[in-house]
N, CA and C atoms as a LAMMPS dump frame, in Angstrom:
ITEM: TIMESTEP
0
ITEM: NUMBER OF ATOMS
279
ITEM: BOX BOUNDS ff ff ff
-5.0000000000000000e+02 5.0000000000000000e+02
-5.0000000000000000e+02 5.0000000000000000e+02
-5.0000000000000000e+02 5.0000000000000000e+02
ITEM: ATOMS id mol type element x y z
1 1 1 N 471.518 176.314 428.073
2 1 2 C 471.242 176.458 429.022
3 1 3 C 472.138 177.39 430.43
4 2 1 N 472.833 177.564 429.835
5 2 2 C 474.132 178.83 430.489
6 2 3 C 473.305 180.262 430.619
7 3 1 N 472.408 180.553 429.484
8 3 2 C 471.781 181.705 429.623
9 3 3 C 470.303 182.263 430.391
10 4 1 N 470.215 180.577 430.688
11 4 2 C 469.22 180.751 431.841
12 4 3 C 468.952 182.351 432.78
13 5 1 N 469.956 182.669 433.142
14 5 2 C 470.066 183.699 434.246
15 5 3 C 470.037 184.805 433.743
16 6 1 N 469.408 185.06 432.212
17 6 2 C 469.061 186.563 431.325
18 6 3 C 467.8 186.416 431.772
19 7 1 N 466.819 185.768 432.503
20 7 2 C 465.318 185.678 432.773
21 7 3 C 464.452 185.288 431.456
22 8 1 N 464.906 185.186 430.37
23 8 2 C 463.77 185.155 429.302
24 8 3 C 463.75 183.254 429.02
25 9 1 N 464.029 182.379 429.863
26 9 2 C 463.588 180.862 430.28
27 9 3 C 462.726 181.082 431.338
28 10 1 N 461.696 180.546 431.159
29 10 2 C 460.472 180.278 432.146
30 10 3 C 460.042 179.202 432.713
31 11 1 N 460.333 177.743 431.855
32 11 2 C 460.732 176.385 431.945
33 11 3 C 460.984 176.008 431.335
34 12 1 N 461.049 174.603 431.073
35 12 2 C 461.797 173.953 429.786
36 12 3 C 460.956 172.35 430.135
37 13 1 N 461.087 171.642 428.544
38 13 2 C 461.075 170.576 428.293
39 13 3 C 461.859 169.982 428.067
40 14 1 N 462.12 168.763 428.398
41 14 2 C 463.349 167.699 427.681
42 14 3 C 462.211 166.227 427.501
43 15 1 N 463.122 165.197 426.754
44 15 2 C 462.961 163.752 426.908
45 15 3 C 463.865 163.051 426.912
46 16 1 N 463.94 161.876 427.203
47 16 2 C 465.171 160.978 426.526
48 16 3 C 466.326 161.043 425.887
49 17 1 N 465.722 161.373 424.767
50 17 2 C 466.343 161.468 423.206
51 17 3 C 467.658 162.445 423.546
52 18 1 N 466.667 164.142 423.73
53 18 2 C 467.704 165.435 424.496
54 18 3 C 469.262 164.95 425.408
55 19 1 N 468.428 164.414 426.97
56 19 2 C 469.839 164.017 427.415
57 19 3 C 470.715 163.563 426.737
58 20 1 N 469.955 162.248 425.944
59 20 2 C 470.975 160.871 425.416
60 20 3 C 471.965 161.566 424.753
61 21 1 N 471.689 162.927 423.84
62 21 2 C 472.645 163.419 423.077
63 21 3 C 473.778 164.46 423.763
64 22 1 N 473.373 164.616 425.29
65 22 2 C 474.456 165.29 426.326
66 22 3 C 475.59 164.115 426.71
67 23 1 N 477.035 164.881 426.757
68 23 2 C 477.262 164.158 427.799
69 23 3 C 477.465 163.903 428.924
70 24 1 N 477.654 162.999 429.751
71 24 2 C 477.213 163.202 431.389
72 24 3 C 476.165 162.41 431.651
73 25 1 N 475.909 161.703 433.168
74 25 2 C 475.133 161.134 433.067
75 25 3 C 473.317 162.135 433.508
76 26 1 N 472.175 161.167 432.849
77 26 2 C 471.101 161.732 432.985
78 26 3 C 470.83 163.148 433.614
79 27 1 N 470.497 161.83 435.055
80 27 2 C 470.339 162.179 436.375
81 27 3 C 471.105 163.888 436.647
82 28 1 N 472.448 163.329 436.357
83 28 2 C 472.887 164.873 436.447
84 28 3 C 472.655 165.959 435.936
85 29 1 N 472.287 165.697 434.468
86 29 2 C 471.979 166.768 433.81
87 29 3 C 470.838 167.158 434.145
88 30 1 N 469.491 166.609 434.675
89 30 2 C 468.485 166.865 434.96
90 30 3 C 468.608 167.82 436.586
91 31 1 N 469.22 166.972 437.193
92 31 2 C 469.408 168.137 438.576
93 31 3 C 470.309 170.055 438.121
94 32 1 N 471.195 169.679 437.03
95 32 2 C 471.763 170.652 436.458
96 32 3 C 470.641 171.931 436.178
97 33 1 N 469.769 171.001 435.497
98 33 2 C 469.098 171.97 435.013
99 33 3 C 467.747 172.322 436.005
100 34 1 N 467.405 171.613 437.197
101 34 2 C 466.752 172.249 438.384
102 34 3 C 467.397 173.543 438.731
103 35 1 N 468.86 173.238 438.845
104 35 2 C 469.23 174.633 439.707
105 35 3 C 469.439 175.787 438.754
106 36 1 N 469.508 175.814 437.218
107 36 2 C 469.606 176.657 436.576
108 36 3 C 467.907 177.542 436.228
109 37 1 N 467.363 176.666 436.415
110 37 2 C 465.844 177.432 435.733
111 37 3 C 464.602 177.011 437.097
112 38 1 N 464.367 178.361 437.291
113 38 2 C 463.59 178.731 438.439
114 38 3 C 462.21 178.587 437.847
115 39 1 N 461.45 177.366 437.093
116 39 2 C 460.061 176.641 436.729
117 39 3 C 459.984 175.666 436.318
118 40 1 N 458.395 175.594 435.589
119 40 2 C 458.291 174.123 434.984
120 40 3 C 459.122 173.406 434.438
121 41 1 N 459.639 172.478 434.788
122 41 2 C 460.767 170.922 433.981
123 41 3 C 459.862 170.371 434.001
124 42 1 N 460.067 169.672 432.77
125 42 2 C 459.066 168.58 431.873
126 42 3 C 460.062 167.501 431.949
127 43 1 N 459.923 166.283 432.568
128 43 2 C 460.974 165.265 432.049
129 43 3 C 460.013 164.057 431.636
130 44 1 N 460.58 163.143 430.882
131 44 2 C 459.633 162.624 430.04
132 44 3 C 460.399 161.242 430.596
133 45 1 N 458.85 159.986 430.903
134 45 2 C 459.506 158.753 431.541
135 45 3 C 459.393 158.256 430.283
136 46 1 N 460.461 157.126 430.02
137 46 2 C 460.909 155.956 429.43
138 46 3 C 460.52 155.119 428.957
139 47 1 N 459.794 154.32 430.238
140 47 2 C 459.409 153.166 430.318
141 47 3 C 457.761 153.279 429.974
142 48 1 N 457.674 152.234 429.58
143 48 2 C 456.336 151.849 428.465
144 48 3 C 455.199 151.353 429.635
145 49 1 N 455.527 150.561 430.729
146 49 2 C 454.666 149.891 432.022
147 49 3 C 454.349 150.713 432.846
148 50 1 N 453.205 150.554 433.164
149 50 2 C 452.455 151.642 434.875
150 50 3 C 453.977 151.599 436.031
151 51 1 N 454.378 150.444 436.459
152 51 2 C 455.127 150.116 437.411
153 51 3 C 456.279 151.3 436.913
154 52 1 N 457.144 151.13 435.78
155 52 2 C 458.459 151.779 435.243
156 52 3 C 458.147 153.158 434.953
157 53 1 N 456.77 153.494 435.295
158 53 2 C 456.878 155.009 434.649
159 53 3 C 456.487 155.344 435.884
160 54 1 N 455.978 154.561 437.209
161 54 2 C 456.126 155.351 438.831
162 54 3 C 456.844 155.175 438.842
163 55 1 N 458.167 154.251 439.22
164 55 2 C 459.26 154.214 439.534
165 55 3 C 460.126 155.479 438.939
166 56 1 N 460.192 155.71 437.517
167 56 2 C 460.379 157.007 436.539
168 56 3 C 460.391 158.518 436.997
169 57 1 N 458.904 158.19 436.89
170 57 2 C 458.332 159.789 437.832
171 57 3 C 458.439 159.64 439.27
172 58 1 N 458.984 158.969 439.887
173 58 2 C 458.793 159.322 441.426
174 58 3 C 460.165 159.877 441.536
175 59 1 N 461.111 159.107 440.463
176 59 2 C 462.656 159.262 440.708
177 59 3 C 463.09 160.841 440.301
178 60 1 N 462.559 161.085 438.977
179 60 2 C 462.597 162.581 438.295
180 60 3 C 462.055 163.515 439.652
181 61 1 N 460.283 163.533 440.151
182 61 2 C 459.654 164.074 440.894
183 61 3 C 460.861 164.614 442.076
184 62 1 N 461.438 163.47 442.619
185 62 2 C 462.333 163.577 443.96
186 62 3 C 463.589 164.281 443.702
187 63 1 N 463.596 165.126 442.161
188 63 2 C 465.34 166.049 442.618
189 63 3 C 465.07 167.361 442.477
190 64 1 N 463.29 167.71 441.848
191 64 2 C 463.096 169.254 442.757
192 64 3 C 461.707 169.074 442.369
193 65 1 N 461.48 170.619 442.692
194 65 2 C 459.467 170.691 443.17
195 65 3 C 459.089 171.19 441.806
196 66 1 N 459.97 171.42 440.812
197 66 2 C 459.422 172.566 439.523
198 66 3 C 459.335 171.054 438.827
199 67 1 N 460.137 169.807 438.855
200 67 2 C 459.691 168.95 438.004
201 67 3 C 458.047 168.634 437.604
202 68 1 N 457.621 168.406 436.598
203 68 2 C 456.517 168.277 435.861
204 68 3 C 456.514 166.703 435.026
205 69 1 N 456.146 165.528 435.451
206 69 2 C 456.557 164.401 434.502
207 69 3 C 455.782 164.331 433.831
208 70 1 N 456.523 163.761 432.536
209 70 2 C 455.393 163.42 431.279
210 70 3 C 455.201 161.983 431.137
211 71 1 N 454.144 161.411 431.236
212 71 2 C 453.526 160.418 430.798
213 71 3 C 452.993 159.812 429.452
214 72 1 N 453.181 158.999 428.605
215 72 2 C 452.556 159.035 427.123
216 72 3 C 451.441 158.618 427.284
217 73 1 N 450.548 159.414 426.402
218 73 2 C 448.895 158.893 426.135
219 73 3 C 448.409 157.777 426.185
220 74 1 N 449.265 156.901 427.087
221 74 2 C 448.45 155.145 426.453
222 74 3 C 447.471 154.644 428.059
223 75 1 N 447.18 153.504 427.704
224 75 2 C 446.918 153.134 428.809
225 75 3 C 447.256 153.151 430.38
226 76 1 N 448.481 152.538 429.731
227 76 2 C 449.265 152.516 431.595
228 76 3 C 449.926 153.863 431.449
229 77 1 N 450.398 155.187 430.445
230 77 2 C 449.996 156.372 430.747
231 77 3 C 449.215 156.87 431.437
232 78 1 N 448.243 156.977 431.514
233 78 2 C 446.871 157.173 431.928
234 78 3 C 447.045 156.855 433.339
235 79 1 N 446.899 155.263 433.891
236 79 2 C 447.184 155.034 434.862
237 79 3 C 448.772 155.761 436.124
238 80 1 N 449.35 155.58 434.98
239 80 2 C 450.556 155.912 436.294
240 80 3 C 450.205 157.233 436.517
241 81 1 N 449.836 158.367 435.282
242 81 2 C 449.008 159.623 435.834
243 81 3 C 448.201 160.021 437.023
244 82 1 N 447.766 158.992 437.103
245 82 2 C 446.771 158.757 438.312
246 82 3 C 447.443 158.762 439.586
247 83 1 N 448.118 157.685 439.464
248 83 2 C 448.625 157.841 440.679
249 83 3 C 449.714 158.51 441.387
250 84 1 N 450.358 158.757 440.14
251 84 2 C 450.992 160.262 440.34
252 84 3 C 450.492 161.393 440.849
253 85 1 N 449.716 161.844 440.167
254 85 2 C 448.78 162.812 440.657
255 85 3 C 448.341 162.722 442.271
256 86 1 N 447.98 161.662 442.087
257 86 2 C 447.493 161.046 443.665
258 86 3 C 448.344 161.405 445.124
259 87 1 N 449.661 161.333 444.365
260 87 2 C 450.901 161.2 445.306
261 87 3 C 451.413 162.869 445.249
262 88 1 N 450.252 163.558 444.874
263 88 2 C 450.942 165.145 444.813
264 88 3 C 452.246 165.409 444.041
265 89 1 N 452.409 164.539 442.787
266 89 2 C 452.945 164.682 441.666
267 89 3 C 453.05 165.394 440.419
268 90 1 N 453.628 166.376 440.205
269 90 2 C 452.556 167.003 438.729
270 90 3 C 453.51 166.317 437.656
271 91 1 N 451.567 166.182 436.658
272 91 2 C 451.944 165.19 435.701
273 91 3 C 451.219 165.946 434.306
274 92 1 N 451.938 165.914 433.51
275 92 2 C 451.545 166.376 431.934
276 92 3 C 451.65 165.05 430.994
277 93 1 N 450.685 164.71 429.941
278 93 2 C 450.679 164.007 428.77
279 93 3 C 450.765 165.165 427.565
């Protein structure tokens, strides 16, 4: 990420396993990514139930307007995606 200032990074995607490999708090790491990247930033939820996905998705989305919440393509993921999208949160699957 230290080379994001070179202008070759248009967006980024990450997931919980990648964040877990880094040293530090995952929330702090995502906030740093948001500071460095001026494009879409996909961040995956780890919950498998609707309420958990909504909680995590809302949390990720609160970090920066460029966050795109990644939900799993499951029945609960579809339900969470519908709610998050209705709230104006960008979502992908």
